[in-house]
N, CA, C, O and CB atoms as a CASP TS submission, in Angstrom:
PFRMAT TS
TARGET T0000
AUTHOR 0000-0000-0000
METHOD Language model
MODEL 1
PARENT N/A
ATOM      1  N   MET     1     -14.212  13.070  -5.906  1.00  0.00           N
ATOM      2  CA  MET     1     -13.313  11.726  -6.209  1.00  0.00           C
ATOM      3  C   MET     1     -14.290  10.515  -5.721  1.00  0.00           C
ATOM      4  O   MET     1     -14.738  10.343  -4.587  1.00  0.00           O
ATOM      5  CB  MET     1     -11.679  11.701  -5.246  1.00  0.00           C
ATOM      6  N   GLU     2     -14.447   9.912  -6.612  1.00  0.00           N
ATOM      7  CA  GLU     2     -15.254   8.667  -6.411  1.00  0.00           C
ATOM      8  C   GLU     2     -14.600   7.306  -5.679  1.00  0.00           C
ATOM      9  O   GLU     2     -13.572   6.907  -6.226  1.00  0.00           O
ATOM     10  CB  GLU     2     -15.695   8.274  -7.806  1.00  0.00           C
ATOM     11  N   ASN     3     -14.939   6.739  -4.818  1.00  0.00           N
ATOM     12  CA  ASN     3     -14.307   5.469  -4.603  1.00  0.00           C
ATOM     13  C   ASN     3     -14.842   4.384  -5.283  1.00  0.00           C
ATOM     14  O   ASN     3     -16.050   4.242  -5.471  1.00  0.00           O
ATOM     15  CB  ASN     3     -14.297   5.150  -3.318  1.00  0.00           C
ATOM     16  N   ILE     4     -13.968   3.599  -5.663  1.00  0.00           N
ATOM     17  CA  ILE     4     -14.097   2.651  -6.492  1.00  0.00           C
ATOM     18  C   ILE     4     -13.330   1.313  -5.957  1.00  0.00           C
ATOM     19  O   ILE     4     -12.105   1.293  -5.837  1.00  0.00           O
ATOM     20  CB  ILE     4     -13.643   3.167  -7.777  1.00  0.00           C
ATOM     21  N   MET     5     -14.011   0.400  -5.702  1.00  0.00           N
ATOM     22  CA  MET     5     -13.521  -1.030  -5.046  1.00  0.00           C
ATOM     23  C   MET     5     -12.631  -1.833  -5.980  1.00  0.00           C
ATOM     24  O   MET     5     -13.189  -2.033  -7.059  1.00  0.00           O
ATOM     25  CB  MET     5     -14.810  -2.016  -4.681  1.00  0.00           C
ATOM     26  N   VAL     6     -11.688  -2.233  -5.908  1.00  0.00           N
ATOM     27  CA  VAL     6     -11.116  -2.954  -6.649  1.00  0.00           C
ATOM     28  C   VAL     6     -10.417  -4.452  -6.073  1.00  0.00           C
ATOM     29  O   VAL     6     -10.138  -4.374  -4.877  1.00  0.00           O
ATOM     30  CB  VAL     6     -10.279  -2.059  -7.176  1.00  0.00           C
ATOM     31  N   ASN     7     -10.140  -5.585  -6.608  1.00  0.00           N
ATOM     32  CA  ASN     7      -9.476  -6.608  -5.711  1.00  0.00           C
ATOM     33  C   ASN     7      -8.010  -6.291  -5.883  1.00  0.00           C
ATOM     34  O   ASN     7      -7.246  -6.351  -6.847  1.00  0.00           O
ATOM     35  CB  ASN     7      -9.829  -8.193  -6.104  1.00  0.00           C
ATOM     36  N   GLN     8      -7.898  -5.984  -4.803  1.00  0.00           N
ATOM     37  CA  GLN     8      -5.940  -5.234  -5.017  1.00  0.00           C
ATOM     38  C   GLN     8      -5.309  -6.730  -5.215  1.00  0.00           C
ATOM     39  O   GLN     8      -4.376  -6.799  -6.015  1.00  0.00           O
ATOM     40  CB  GLN     8      -4.896  -4.148  -3.048  1.00  0.00           C
ATOM     41  N   SER     9      -5.731  -7.950  -4.558  1.00  0.00           N
ATOM     42  CA  SER     9      -4.846  -9.068  -4.814  1.00  0.00           C
ATOM     43  C   SER     9      -4.772  -9.482  -6.399  1.00  0.00           C
ATOM     44  O   SER     9      -3.691  -9.939  -6.769  1.00  0.00           O
ATOM     45  CB  SER     9      -5.355 -10.285  -3.938  1.00  0.00           C
ATOM     46  N   LYS    10      -5.712  -9.376  -7.268  1.00  0.00           N
ATOM     47  CA  LYS    10      -5.543  -9.532  -8.401  1.00  0.00           C
ATOM     48  C   LYS    10      -4.392  -9.050  -9.379  1.00  0.00           C
ATOM     49  O   LYS    10      -3.888  -9.611 -10.351  1.00  0.00           O
ATOM     50  CB  LYS    10      -6.476  -9.219  -8.667  1.00  0.00           C
ATOM     51  N   TYR    11      -4.136  -7.749  -8.758  1.00  0.00           N
ATOM     52  CA  TYR    11      -3.091  -6.630  -9.424  1.00  0.00           C
ATOM     53  C   TYR    11      -1.656  -6.977  -8.735  1.00  0.00           C
ATOM     54  O   TYR    11      -0.661  -6.529  -9.305  1.00  0.00           O
ATOM     55  CB  TYR    11      -3.589  -4.829  -9.028  1.00  0.00           C
ATOM     56  N   VAL    12      -1.497  -7.666  -7.667  1.00  0.00           N
ATOM     57  CA  VAL    12      -0.260  -7.735  -7.011  1.00  0.00           C
ATOM     58  C   VAL    12       0.193  -9.275  -7.017  1.00  0.00           C
ATOM     59  O   VAL    12      -0.225 -10.139  -6.247  1.00  0.00           O
ATOM     60  CB  VAL    12      -0.391  -7.119  -5.542  1.00  0.00           C
ATOM     61  N   SER    13       1.104  -9.434  -8.009  1.00  0.00           N
ATOM     62  CA  SER    13       1.909 -10.852  -8.344  1.00  0.00           C
ATOM     63  C   SER    13       3.116 -10.578  -8.523  1.00  0.00           C
ATOM     64  O   SER    13       3.590  -9.453  -8.680  1.00  0.00           O
ATOM     65  CB  SER    13       1.514 -11.654  -9.564  1.00  0.00           C
ATOM     66  N   SER    14       3.915 -12.035  -8.499  1.00  0.00           N
ATOM     67  CA  SER    14       5.095 -11.849  -8.576  1.00  0.00           C
ATOM     68  C   SER    14       5.092 -13.402  -9.722  1.00  0.00           C
ATOM     69  O   SER    14       4.332 -14.371  -9.721  1.00  0.00           O
ATOM     70  CB  SER    14       5.961 -11.691  -6.933  1.00  0.00           C
ATOM     71  N   ASP    15       6.208 -13.090 -10.548  1.00  0.00           N
ATOM     72  CA  ASP    15       6.990 -14.193 -11.613  1.00  0.00           C
ATOM     73  C   ASP    15       7.972 -14.537 -11.192  1.00  0.00           C
ATOM     74  O   ASP    15       8.443 -15.359 -11.978  1.00  0.00           O
ATOM     75  CB  ASP    15       7.387 -13.834 -12.919  1.00  0.00           C
ATOM     76  N   PHE    16       8.911 -14.314  -9.961  1.00  0.00           N
ATOM     77  CA  PHE    16       9.787 -14.792  -9.286  1.00  0.00           C
ATOM     78  C   PHE    16       9.388 -16.405  -8.616  1.00  0.00           C
ATOM     79  O   PHE    16       8.518 -16.514  -7.752  1.00  0.00           O
ATOM     80  CB  PHE    16      10.053 -13.693  -8.330  1.00  0.00           C
ATOM     81  N   PRO    17      10.236 -17.726  -9.210  1.00  0.00           N
ATOM     82  CA  PRO    17       9.812 -19.057  -8.313  1.00  0.00           C
ATOM     83  C   PRO    17      10.512 -19.060  -7.334  1.00  0.00           C
ATOM     84  O   PRO    17      10.026 -19.514  -6.298  1.00  0.00           O
ATOM     85  CB  PRO    17       9.952 -20.419  -8.877  1.00  0.00           C
ATOM     86  N   GLU    18      11.769 -18.598  -7.333  1.00  0.00           N
ATOM     87  CA  GLU    18      12.589 -18.853  -6.017  1.00  0.00           C
ATOM     88  C   GLU    18      12.148 -18.308  -4.862  1.00  0.00           C
ATOM     89  O   GLU    18      11.702 -17.186  -4.623  1.00  0.00           O
ATOM     90  CB  GLU    18      13.882 -18.401  -6.089  1.00  0.00           C
ATOM     91  N   ALA    19      12.385 -19.537  -3.974  1.00  0.00           N
ATOM     92  CA  ALA    19      11.654 -19.366  -2.433  1.00  0.00           C
ATOM     93  C   ALA    19      11.732 -17.894  -1.520  1.00  0.00           C
ATOM     94  O   ALA    19      10.925 -17.325  -0.786  1.00  0.00           O
ATOM     95  CB  ALA    19      12.426 -20.523  -1.417  1.00  0.00           C
ATOM     96  N   THR    20      13.213 -17.579  -1.991  1.00  0.00           N
ATOM     97  CA  THR    20      13.585 -16.544  -1.029  1.00  0.00           C
ATOM     98  C   THR    20      12.936 -15.078  -1.483  1.00  0.00           C
ATOM     99  O   THR    20      12.597 -14.186  -0.705  1.00  0.00           O
ATOM    100  CB  THR    20      15.243 -16.483  -0.947  1.00  0.00           C
ATOM    101  N   TYR    21      12.839 -15.050  -3.064  1.00  0.00           N
ATOM    102  CA  TYR    21      12.013 -13.887  -3.386  1.00  0.00           C
ATOM    103  C   TYR    21      10.627 -13.999  -2.976  1.00  0.00           C
ATOM    104  O   TYR    21       9.953 -13.064  -2.543  1.00  0.00           O
ATOM    105  CB  TYR    21      12.036 -13.623  -4.783  1.00  0.00           C
ATOM    106  N   GLN    22      10.162 -15.433  -3.167  1.00  0.00           N
ATOM    107  CA  GLN    22       8.570 -15.780  -2.739  1.00  0.00           C
ATOM    108  C   GLN    22       8.159 -14.914  -1.681  1.00  0.00           C
ATOM    109  O   GLN    22       7.223 -14.116  -1.716  1.00  0.00           O
ATOM    110  CB  GLN    22       8.316 -17.325  -2.183  1.00  0.00           C
ATOM    111  N   VAL    23       9.011 -15.162  -0.651  1.00  0.00           N
ATOM    112  CA  VAL    23       8.602 -14.891   0.959  1.00  0.00           C
ATOM    113  C   VAL    23       8.932 -13.478   1.035  1.00  0.00           C
ATOM    114  O   VAL    23       8.144 -12.829   1.722  1.00  0.00           O
ATOM    115  CB  VAL    23       9.505 -15.830   2.222  1.00  0.00           C
ATOM    116  N   ALA    24       9.930 -12.806   0.487  1.00  0.00           N
ATOM    117  CA  ALA    24      10.121 -11.614   0.662  1.00  0.00           C
ATOM    118  C   ALA    24       8.962 -10.621   0.020  1.00  0.00           C
ATOM    119  O   ALA    24       8.619  -9.586   0.591  1.00  0.00           O
ATOM    120  CB  ALA    24      11.404 -11.427   0.193  1.00  0.00           C
ATOM    121  N   PHE    25       8.336 -11.117  -1.387  1.00  0.00           N
ATOM    122  CA  PHE    25       7.046 -10.854  -1.925  1.00  0.00           C
ATOM    123  C   PHE    25       6.171 -10.774  -1.196  1.00  0.00           C
ATOM    124  O   PHE    25       5.747  -9.644  -0.954  1.00  0.00           O
ATOM    125  CB  PHE    25       6.649 -11.570  -2.700  1.00  0.00           C
ATOM    126  N   GLU    26       5.606 -11.826  -0.611  1.00  0.00           N
ATOM    127  CA  GLU    26       4.898 -11.952   0.274  1.00  0.00           C
ATOM    128  C   GLU    26       4.761 -11.231   1.262  1.00  0.00           C
ATOM    129  O   GLU    26       3.735 -10.555   1.336  1.00  0.00           O
ATOM    130  CB  GLU    26       5.015 -12.751   0.551  1.00  0.00           C
ATOM    131  N   ASP    27       5.482 -11.182   2.020  1.00  0.00           N
ATOM    132  CA  ASP    27       5.742 -10.044   3.346  1.00  0.00           C
ATOM    133  C   ASP    27       5.482  -8.602   2.332  1.00  0.00           C
ATOM    134  O   ASP    27       4.597  -7.865   2.766  1.00  0.00           O
ATOM    135  CB  ASP    27       7.818 -10.129   4.257  1.00  0.00           C
ATOM    136  N   LEU    28       6.076  -8.204   1.206  1.00  0.00           N
ATOM    137  CA  LEU    28       5.739  -6.865   0.617  1.00  0.00           C
ATOM    138  C   LEU    28       4.298  -6.681   0.429  1.00  0.00           C
ATOM    139  O   LEU    28       3.746  -5.638   0.779  1.00  0.00           O
ATOM    140  CB  LEU    28       6.409  -6.662  -0.704  1.00  0.00           C
ATOM    141  N   LYS    29       3.528  -7.874  -0.231  1.00  0.00           N
ATOM    142  CA  LYS    29       2.097  -7.773  -0.928  1.00  0.00           C
ATOM    143  C   LYS    29       1.523  -7.725   0.194  1.00  0.00           C
ATOM    144  O   LYS    29       0.403  -7.373  -0.176  1.00  0.00           O
ATOM    145  CB  LYS    29       1.509  -8.910  -1.924  1.00  0.00           C
ATOM    146  N   LYS    30       1.450  -7.831   1.437  1.00  0.00           N
ATOM    147  CA  LYS    30       0.905  -7.976   2.899  1.00  0.00           C
ATOM    148  C   LYS    30       0.853  -6.339   3.010  1.00  0.00           C
ATOM    149  O   LYS    30      -0.208  -5.742   3.192  1.00  0.00           O
ATOM    150  CB  LYS    30       2.029  -8.935   4.195  1.00  0.00           C
ATOM    151  N   LYS    31       2.023  -5.733   2.888  1.00  0.00           N
ATOM    152  CA  LYS    31       2.228  -4.604   3.424  1.00  0.00           C
ATOM    153  C   LYS    31       1.624  -3.925   2.625  1.00  0.00           C
ATOM    154  O   LYS    31       1.154  -2.904   3.127  1.00  0.00           O
ATOM    155  CB  LYS    31       3.410  -4.237   3.680  1.00  0.00           C
ATOM    156  N   ILE    32       1.402  -4.089   1.398  1.00  0.00           N
ATOM    157  CA  ILE    32       0.778  -2.923   0.339  1.00  0.00           C
ATOM    158  C   ILE    32      -0.725  -2.976   0.419  1.00  0.00           C
ATOM    159  O   ILE    32      -1.364  -1.955   0.164  1.00  0.00           O
ATOM    160  CB  ILE    32       1.214  -3.188  -1.347  1.00  0.00           C
ATOM    161  N   LEU    33      -1.601  -4.580   0.903  1.00  0.00           N
ATOM    162  CA  LEU    33      -2.533  -4.435   1.014  1.00  0.00           C
ATOM    163  C   LEU    33      -3.432  -3.775   2.365  1.00  0.00           C
ATOM    164  O   LEU    33      -4.562  -3.351   2.609  1.00  0.00           O
ATOM    165  CB  LEU    33      -2.647  -5.385   0.629  1.00  0.00           C
ATOM    166  N   VAL    34      -2.141  -3.996   3.034  1.00  0.00           N
ATOM    167  CA  VAL    34      -2.721  -3.405   4.600  1.00  0.00           C
ATOM    168  C   VAL    34      -2.789  -1.839   4.653  1.00  0.00           C
ATOM    169  O   VAL    34      -3.443  -1.103   5.392  1.00  0.00           O
ATOM    170  CB  VAL    34      -1.603  -3.872   5.966  1.00  0.00           C
ATOM    171  N   GLY    35      -1.629  -1.470   3.314  1.00  0.00           N
ATOM    172  CA  GLY    35      -1.649   0.201   3.147  1.00  0.00           C
ATOM    173  C   GLY    35      -2.739   0.385   2.424  1.00  0.00           C
ATOM    174  O   GLY    35      -3.551   1.190   2.881  1.00  0.00           O
ATOM    175  N   HIS    36      -3.003  -0.173   1.350  1.00  0.00           N
ATOM    176  CA  HIS    36      -4.435  -0.229   0.800  1.00  0.00           C
ATOM    177  C   HIS    36      -5.584   0.032   1.555  1.00  0.00           C
ATOM    178  O   HIS    36      -6.445   0.848   1.224  1.00  0.00           O
ATOM    179  CB  HIS    36      -4.685  -1.400   0.334  1.00  0.00           C
ATOM    180  N   GLN    37      -5.611  -0.797   2.779  1.00  0.00           N
ATOM    181  CA  GLN    37      -7.061  -0.752   3.486  1.00  0.00           C
ATOM    182  C   GLN    37      -6.937   0.714   4.241  1.00  0.00           C
ATOM    183  O   GLN    37      -7.920   1.427   4.439  1.00  0.00           O
ATOM    184  CB  GLN    37      -7.367  -2.209   4.721  1.00  0.00           C
ATOM    185  N   GLU    38      -5.638   1.050   4.621  1.00  0.00           N
ATOM    186  CA  GLU    38      -5.554   2.018   5.486  1.00  0.00           C
ATOM    187  C   GLU    38      -5.994   3.253   4.890  1.00  0.00           C
ATOM    188  O   GLU    38      -6.760   4.041   5.445  1.00  0.00           O
ATOM    189  CB  GLU    38      -4.311   2.092   5.992  1.00  0.00           C
ATOM    190  N   ILE    39      -5.459   3.411   3.673  1.00  0.00           N
ATOM    191  CA  ILE    39      -5.906   4.709   2.638  1.00  0.00           C
ATOM    192  C   ILE    39      -7.726   4.655   2.609  1.00  0.00           C
ATOM    193  O   ILE    39      -8.417   5.666   2.732  1.00  0.00           O
ATOM    194  CB  ILE    39      -5.121   4.385   0.676  1.00  0.00           C
ATOM    195  N   ILE    40      -8.237   3.350   2.434  1.00  0.00           N
ATOM    196  CA  ILE    40      -9.675   3.426   2.206  1.00  0.00           C
ATOM    197  C   ILE    40     -10.280   3.674   3.417  1.00  0.00           C
ATOM    198  O   ILE    40     -11.438   4.091   3.434  1.00  0.00           O
ATOM    199  CB  ILE    40     -10.251   2.238   1.603  1.00  0.00           C
ATOM    200  N   GLN    41      -9.829   3.531   4.165  1.00  0.00           N
ATOM    201  CA  GLN    41     -10.600   3.456   5.727  1.00  0.00           C
ATOM    202  C   GLN    41     -10.416   5.209   6.019  1.00  0.00           C
ATOM    203  O   GLN    41     -11.356   5.810   6.539  1.00  0.00           O
ATOM    204  CB  GLN    41      -9.530   2.166   7.236  1.00  0.00           C
ATOM    205  N   GLY    42      -9.270   5.871   5.680  1.00  0.00           N
ATOM    206  CA  GLY    42      -9.017   7.129   6.003  1.00  0.00           C
ATOM    207  C   GLY    42      -7.846   7.114   7.226  1.00  0.00           C
ATOM    208  O   GLY    42      -7.774   8.004   8.073  1.00  0.00           O
ATOM    209  N   LYS    43      -7.199   6.277   7.185  1.00  0.00           N
ATOM    210  CA  LYS    43      -6.224   6.452   8.774  1.00  0.00           C
ATOM    211  C   LYS    43      -4.876   6.928   8.534  1.00  0.00           C
ATOM    212  O   LYS    43      -3.976   6.755   9.355  1.00  0.00           O
ATOM    213  CB  LYS    43      -5.933   4.910   9.674  1.00  0.00           C
ATOM    214  N   VAL    44      -4.711   7.547   7.382  1.00  0.00           N
ATOM    215  CA  VAL    44      -3.330   7.978   6.766  1.00  0.00           C
ATOM    216  C   VAL    44      -3.518   9.364   6.507  1.00  0.00           C
ATOM    217  O   VAL    44      -4.504   9.849   5.951  1.00  0.00           O
ATOM    218  CB  VAL    44      -2.876   7.198   5.395  1.00  0.00           C
ATOM    219  N   SER    45      -2.442  10.029   6.972  1.00  0.00           N
ATOM    220  CA  SER    45      -2.315  11.647   6.915  1.00  0.00           C
ATOM    221  C   SER    45      -2.254  12.037   5.294  1.00  0.00           C
ATOM    222  O   SER    45      -1.838  11.247   4.447  1.00  0.00           O
ATOM    223  CB  SER    45      -0.761  12.238   7.787  1.00  0.00           C
ATOM    224  N   SER    46      -2.664  13.188   5.042  1.00  0.00           N
ATOM    225  CA  SER    46      -2.368  13.903   3.613  1.00  0.00           C
ATOM    226  C   SER    46      -0.734  14.275   3.629  1.00  0.00           C
ATOM    227  O   SER    46      -0.176  14.628   4.668  1.00  0.00           O
ATOM    228  CB  SER    46      -3.400  15.472   3.409  1.00  0.00           C
ATOM    229  N   LEU    47      -0.238  14.187   2.714  1.00  0.00           N
ATOM    230  CA  LEU    47       1.092  14.854   2.190  1.00  0.00           C
ATOM    231  C   LEU    47       1.309  16.220   2.761  1.00  0.00           C
ATOM    232  O   LEU    47       2.265  16.636   3.415  1.00  0.00           O
ATOM    233  CB  LEU    47       1.092  15.002   0.608  1.00  0.00           C
ATOM    234  N   ALA    48       0.236  16.819   2.380  1.00  0.00           N
ATOM    235  CA  ALA    48      -0.002  18.332   2.678  1.00  0.00           C
ATOM    236  C   ALA    48       0.180  18.371   4.384  1.00  0.00           C
ATOM    237  O   ALA    48       1.081  19.004   4.933  1.00  0.00           O
ATOM    238  CB  ALA    48      -1.733  18.903   2.090  1.00  0.00           C
ATOM    239  N   ASP    49      -0.696  17.691   4.999  1.00  0.00           N
ATOM    240  CA  ASP    49      -0.641  17.404   6.490  1.00  0.00           C
ATOM    241  C   ASP    49       0.825  17.408   7.222  1.00  0.00           C
ATOM    242  O   ASP    49       1.354  18.251   7.946  1.00  0.00           O
ATOM    243  CB  ASP    49      -1.277  15.989   6.697  1.00  0.00           C
ATOM    244  N   ALA    50       1.202  16.341   6.825  1.00  0.00           N
ATOM    245  CA  ALA    50       2.417  15.926   6.858  1.00  0.00           C
ATOM    246  C   ALA    50       3.849  16.890   6.647  1.00  0.00           C
ATOM    247  O   ALA    50       4.740  16.978   7.492  1.00  0.00           O
ATOM    248  CB  ALA    50       2.301  14.990   5.962  1.00  0.00           C
ATOM    249  N   ARG    51       3.839  17.494   5.483  1.00  0.00           N
ATOM    250  CA  ARG    51       4.631  18.480   5.222  1.00  0.00           C
ATOM    251  C   ARG    51       4.280  19.838   6.014  1.00  0.00           C
ATOM    252  O   ARG    51       5.201  20.636   6.192  1.00  0.00           O
ATOM    253  CB  ARG    51       4.609  18.618   3.818  1.00  0.00           C
ATOM    254  N   LYS    52       3.276  20.072   6.391  1.00  0.00           N
ATOM    255  CA  LYS    52       3.133  21.247   7.300  1.00  0.00           C
ATOM    256  C   LYS    52       3.483  20.984   8.679  1.00  0.00           C
ATOM    257  O   LYS    52       3.862  21.891   9.421  1.00  0.00           O
ATOM    258  CB  LYS    52       1.780  21.756   7.287  1.00  0.00           C
ATOM    259  N   GLU    53       3.367  19.716   9.075  1.00  0.00           N
ATOM    260  CA  GLU    53       3.651  19.367  10.434  1.00  0.00           C
ATOM    261  C   GLU    53       5.516  19.574  10.647  1.00  0.00           C
ATOM    262  O   GLU    53       6.010  20.313  11.500  1.00  0.00           O
ATOM    263  CB  GLU    53       3.011  17.615  10.676  1.00  0.00           C
ATOM    264  N   PHE    54       6.253  18.798   9.731  1.00  0.00           N
ATOM    265  CA  PHE    54       7.638  19.196   9.601  1.00  0.00           C
ATOM    266  C   PHE    54       8.159  20.447   9.224  1.00  0.00           C
ATOM    267  O   PHE    54       9.374  20.648   9.191  1.00  0.00           O
ATOM    268  CB  PHE    54       8.136  18.482   8.841  1.00  0.00           C
ATOM    269  N   GLY    55       7.319  21.306   8.938  1.00  0.00           N
ATOM    270  CA  GLY    55       7.843  22.594   8.449  1.00  0.00           C
ATOM    271  C   GLY    55       8.220  22.635   7.229  1.00  0.00           C
ATOM    272  O   GLY    55       9.132  23.419   6.965  1.00  0.00           O
ATOM    273  N   LEU    56       7.623  21.799   6.120  1.00  0.00           N
ATOM    274  CA  LEU    56       8.427  21.458   4.566  1.00  0.00           C
ATOM    275  C   LEU    56       7.592  22.210   3.524  1.00  0.00           C
ATOM    276  O   LEU    56       7.727  21.981   2.322  1.00  0.00           O
ATOM    277  CB  LEU    56       8.447  19.614   4.060  1.00  0.00           C
ATOM    278  N   ASP    57       6.769  23.068   3.983  1.00  0.00           N
ATOM    279  CA  ASP    57       5.801  23.990   2.896  1.00  0.00           C
ATOM    280  C   ASP    57       6.688  25.101   2.115  1.00  0.00           C
ATOM    281  O   ASP    57       6.156  25.850   1.296  1.00  0.00           O
ATOM    282  CB  ASP    57       4.488  24.914   3.803  1.00  0.00           C
TER
END
């Protein structure tokens, strides 16, 4: 599988003008971008490994 770098910020946006929604959205956006970086860096476990660890196979 080929790793293709994309600008994640370009695809994460909100149409909500309300400040409450915007604050929650910005927090969610940060978490998504951090998670994406962790995936790229290989810092996450595969689903198969997690299922095996918890005996869910």
